[in-house]
N, C-alpha and C positions, 0 to 999 in steps of 0.2 A: 450729438454735439453737446458739450458741457455748457450749462447756463452759468455765465461768468459771475453774476451777483450771487446766485445760489451757492456756487463753489466757494467764493470768498467768505460767505457767512457760515459755511459748514466747518471752517477751520478755526481752532483755538490757538492763539499765539501768546507766548509769554517770554519775558526778558528777565534775566537775573545775573548774578555774579557768583563766583566760587573762588576760594583761595586754594591754589595748587602749590606744589613745591617751588615752581618757578615764579610764583607771584599770582596776582589777581587775574582771573579769567572771566570773560563774558560768556553768557549762555543764552541761546535762543532755542525755544521749544515750540514745535508745531504738532498738532494732533487733529485727527479726523476719524470719525466712525464710519466704517464701510459695511455694506449689507452683504457680508460673506462670513464664513467661519474662520477660526484662527488658523487652521491648517492650510486653507486656500490662500489666506493673506501671507502666511509664512512662505509658501511656495512662490507667490508673486514677488516677494522681496528677496529671495535667495537663489532662485533658479536663474542661471545666466540667460537662458533663452527668453524667459518672461521679463526679466529686468530690461532687456534690450527693447521690448515692446513699448514700455511706458517711461523709461528714464534715459539711459544711454547704453550703447554696447559695452559689455564688460568682459575682461579676460583675466586669466590668472587662476589661482587655486582657492576657490571659495570654500575653504574649510578652516577650522581653528588653527591659528598661527600661519595660515596661508596669506599670500599677497594678492591683491586685486588691482586692476587698473581700468578706470572708466575712460572710454575713448575721448581724447581731447580735454580731459578734466582731471579730477583727483585720482590718486591711488592710495594704497595703504596696507596695513596689516590687520587681519582679523584677530582681535584680542580675546573675545568671549563669544561663545556660541551656545545658546540654550534653546533648542527647538522645542515647541514652536512659539516660544514666548519672547525671544529677544536675542540681540547680538550687539557687540560693540566693536569698533574698529578705529584705527587712526585715519585721519583725512589729511593727506599730504598733497599740497598744491603750491606751486610757485616758490618752493623753498621753505614754506611754512608748514608746521605740523599742528593739527587740531584733532579733536576727537568727536566721534558720533556714537550715539547709543540709540538703538531702536527697541521699543517695547510694544508688544501686541497683547491686548487684553480683551477677552470675551466680554460682551456687554449683556447685562440682564435683559431678556426680551428679544435677543437676537442681534447679530452683527458683532464686529470686532473693532476696537479702537486701535489705531496706529498712532504711535507717538515717537517723534524723533527729537533728540536733544543734541545740539551742536555746541561744544565748548571750545573756546579759542582764546589765546592771548591776543588782544587787539590793542594797537597803539592808541593812547588816549586821544590824540589829535584826529586820527582816522575815525575813531568811534564818534567823536563830537561832530565830525563833518558829515558822516553818512548814517550813523546809527545802525540799528539791527536790520534794517531793510537791505543792507548791502549783501547779506547772505540770506535773509528771510524771504526775499522775493523769489530767489532760486528754489528754495525749499517749497514755497507755495506752488510753484509751477510743477515741481515733482509730485506733490500731493494731487494736483489736478490731473496729471498724467496717469497716476495710479487709479484715480476715480474713473477716468475714461476707460482704462484697460479692464477694470473689474466689471464695468457695466456692459462693455461690448466685446472685449477680447481683441479689439482692433489694434494693430501695431502702428506706431508713428515713427517715421524715420527722423534722424537728427535734422535732415534738410527740411522736412515738413514742419518739424518743431520750430526751426529758426524762421521759416516763412510765416508761421502763425504768430510768433512773438513780434514780428515786424508789422503785422496787420493792425487795423484799428481795434479789433477785438482784443488782440494780444496786448497792445499798449494800454487799453482800458483795464485789463486784468492786472497788469503790473502797477498801474497808478492806484487802483483800489487796494492792492496788496500793500503798497508802500504806505498808504494812509493808515491802514490797520496796524502796521508795524510802528508807525508813529504813535498811535494810541497805546500800544503795548509798552512802548518806551515811557510814555507819560505815566502809565499805571505803575511802572517800576520805579518812578521817582524823578525822571528827567523833567526839567523845566519845559513847560508846554511850548513856548516860543522856540526854544532850542530844538525840541523834538520835531516840530513842524518844519523848521528850516532844514534839518537833516533829511527829513522825508522828501521835501521838495527837491533837494539836491540829488538824492538817490533815484527819485522818479525821473529826473532829467537825464541821468546817466543811463538808465535802463531803456528809456523810450526815445533817445536821440536817434535821428535818421542817420544811417551810416553814410 
């Protein structure tokens, strides 16, 4: 069982901006160091069978220029593949296209740092309303799933994951994640009151009882 507070504190979160051809984009970055070597972490992040144990079932052609589809979630095209240190892909969901980049870096003294950067064009009104936690909480849950997989190898089905998210522990995890994303937003220059209000709204959206 993952310790919620320990997992929240193990993740580094950053918020930023980048100018692309289509205009300004928002960036959220999450990173965590895992006690495994870079080859094992690469395998956990790219082998379809292992991905399904900690994230979501995935189908498609998981090779350079291939297309992937996560069950009930995003799909896209693999744009760069540099084993065992990183890959990038489009992230296509709900008619919108954004981009993810994963970087794996061996750490001096042991372990490997996993870093994921998600870049997206976000409507200013939507960003002001929900802030980075709208996508950041989901990535926090992904990193937690990866931590559990690497420590135990145990698989978690989408149904089990959904049940955990609806539990008291799951809601606490999402609330703490949202608070941390509010802090990251403030560190990036967002007004404190505005960042806290956005974090409160996204917490309510994630933890609402169906």
